N, C-alpha and C positions, 0 to 999 in steps of 0.2 A: 403378758403379752406387750398389752395396748399400750403400759404407759412410757417401754419403749420404745414402740412408733410409733408415738405420741413426741414424744421429746423429738427424735430422729427427726421429723417432719419441724416442729421449732427451729432447731438447729441447721435447719435445712440439708441435714445430711440423708441426703437418698438419692439411688439406683431409680434411673425410668425403664423399663426394656423395648423394645421400638415397638413393640405392640404396643402395648400400652398406653405411649407416647402419641400412637395413630388411632386407638379408641379419645383418648382424651378431646385430639382434635374433631373424630368425627361428633363426638356428640356435644362440640361447639363449649366445649368445660376448660378451664385451665391447672395449671397450677397449685393453683391457693386455694380454688374451688375443691378440687382434694386432698387437701390439707386442713381447712376447715371442714367440712366430711367430719374425718378417722378422729379431728376433738370431739365433734361431740356425739360422732361412733360410737358402736357396739359391737362389740367381733358375735359374729354368727356362727360362727366354728371356729375350731383351733385344729389345723394341725401340725402338732410338735417334729413330727420326724417328715416333713415335706423337706425336699432336695436339691434347693444344694442347705436351704435358709428353714427353721419352722417358721408358714403359715398365714393367715390368716384371709376370708372375704372381709368387712367392715363395709357395715354401711348405716349413714348419718345426711345428710343436710350442708351446702352450702349454708351462707348469709342471706341468698334469695329464697329457698325453701328449697330446692330441690333434693329431691333426695337421690342420692351416689349410692351406689358398691361398690367397691371395690376391695383390690387383693394384696397384702403385701407382706413380704418377710426381711427381717430382720434375725 
């Protein structure tokens, strides 16, 4: 699943929920911070039966070294 998510982020094929957008702004992050965290990240847990898409929380770091936890689905 992680490889599919990495490919989607590198090709900018993502949709962000309003909630996620609010959290990113509240935390002072940029969308690239999320992409960088995904590129260096590891899946914390896999939810293959999540609805409407399989999802997983990912822990990684952006290029500034900030720890980032995000949940993505594919």
